N, C-alpha and C positions, 0 to 999 in steps of 0.2 A: 740376517734377516730380522726385521722388527717384529716383535711379538706383541700384538694388541689383542687383549681379551677384555671381557667386561669388568674384570677385576683390576686391570692395570690403571693406576692413577696417572692422569695426564696433567702436567704442569706447564703452563704457557707463560713465558717471560713477557711481561707487559711492555717493558722498555726495549727499544731496538738495541741490538748488539753488533759488534764488529764481526762479520761472518768470515773474516780471514782466520779466526781462531779455529783450532782443530779440537780433537778430543780432549786433550789436557786443559786447554784454555776454557772450553765450555764446561768441563767438569769442575773447574775452579769457580766459575760463575755460579754453578749450582750450589756449591758450598757457601760462597761468600754473599752473593746477592739474593739467592732464592732460599737460603737457609734449609737446604734439602741435601740428603745424601745421594750422590750420583750413583752409588752402588746399590740403591734400594730397588731397582727394577722399574722405577717410574719412567714415564716417557716425558722428556723435556723438549719443548718446542721453542725455538728462537727465531726472531725475524730480523732481517737486515734493516738498516736505516732508510733505504729507498723503498722498502716494502715490495721488492721484486723477488726476494728469495727467502726461504726458511731453511733451518737445519733442525734435525730431530736427533736427539741423543738418548740411548738406552743401554743399560748394562744387562746382558742376558745370562749372567752366571759364569760365563767363560771369558768374556771380554766386552768391550764397548762396541756398539753399532752406531755409526754416524751416517745419516742420510741427508741429502740436500735436494731441494727442489727450487729451480730458478725459472721464473716465467719469461717467455720470450716476448710477450706483449702484456701490457697492463701491470696492475699491482694487486696485491692481496688487499681486498677492500675491507674485510672484517678482521678486527683484532680486538681482543678484550681490553677494557680499560679499568682503571682502579687506582687506589692509592698505594697498594702493596707492590712488591717486586714481581710476584707471580700470581697467577690465578689458576685454580684447579677447575678443569672442565667436568661438569656433572651431567652432561647430556646422556651418557650411557646409563646413568641411574634412572633417568626419566623413562628411557626405553625399557629398561629392566622392570620397572614398576608397572608399565603398561602391559608387558607380557604376563606378569603375575596376576594383574587384574583380569586379563582375558582368560587365563587358566582358571581363576576362581569363578568367573561367570560361567564357564563351560562346565566345571565340576558341579556347580550348583544346579544348572539346568539339566544335567545328566542324572541328578539325584544322588551324587556322591557327596560324602562329607569332606569338605575341603580341609586341608591341613593349614594351620597357621604358619606364617613365615615371619622370621625376625628381620627387621630392616638392617642392611649392611652398616658397619661402623662408619664408613665414609659418608653415608647418607645422614647418619646421626650427627656427625661432625658438621656437615653442611647446614643442617637445620639449626644447630646451636649458634651458627654464625649469623643467622637472619635476625 
């Protein structure tokens, strides 16, 4: 079972791959093309050339989990673009920051002294790249 938590880093391969590859082939792509450790626990997302299927690879501490989704009609319309081999999805950070802002607003309106929070390292890395 895939384990997706707010702290899981999601890496999306920008270039399409040959989806005939299995766990070993995709793990090798993680190392060579994405320059990432497939045993890190990151979620790796790959798209086929025709954009009708994706594969997701994750190491859960005991072994690899490989999931595939193939559309019966249509194609995956959105896919990240860029010059690198992979792109990290930061959407969960935005949602996490919104929740913290709501909690801060609630604490302030309730008369509580809000605690300061430290931005996650992933967010700091993302901001440095801007």
